[in-house]
N, C-alpha and C positions, 0 to 999 in steps of 0.2 A: 357949735355941732350942728349936723344937717339931719334933716329927718328923710329916711328912705322907707318905703311902703312897698311890701310885695304881696302877691295874691297866692295861697296855697289852697290845695283842695280841702274840703272840709275834712274829710276821711284823716288825711295826714295830721291836721291840727288836732284832732281828737286823740288819735294814737300817740303823739307826742305829749299832749297835756296829760293823758292818763299816765304815761310813764314820768311824769314830774319834770319834764323838759322844760326850761325857760326859753323859748323861741327867740325872743327878742335878744337874749343873752348870747344864744348859740350863733344866730345870724350875724351879730356884731363880732363875735369872736373869730368866726370863719372869715369874715371880710377883713379885720384887721391882720389877720395872718396871711391872707391873699395880699394884701397891699405890701405887707414887710417882703414877702417872697418876690415880688415885682421889684421892689426897691434894690433888694439884693442882688437880682439878676442884672439890673441896670449897673450897679456899681462894678459887678464880677465883668461885665461886658466893657465898662470904661477902664478898669484896669489892665485886661486884655489888649485893648487898644494901644495903652501907653507902652505896655511890655513889648508890643511887636516894634515899636519905633527904637527900643534900646538894642543896641549892637551886643552880640554875643562876647563874652570874655575871651582874652587870647590863650591861646594853647600855654597851659603849665601855670596858670594864673592862680589856682586854687594850691596847688603845691607849694608855690613861692608864698603865698600869704601865710600859710600855716606854718612854714618854715620859719618866716620872719617874726611871727607871734611867737613861737615857742623861744626863739634866739633871744627875744627881746626882755625876758623875764630872768 
């Protein structure tokens, strides 16, 4: 674990504490969610780059594939 400290206005801290908000917990949750979104964006970009290299299927491939599957049963 790493410790991260931030500075916020006293007024903001008092409002959040008065409302029963656990500031540390909320900041941690937000940063974890942000990191997850960044990882997700990176993964989508990687998959998109891979898909760009895949040639498109030939004309009629889907029809032939479905027909072959139906006839094999």
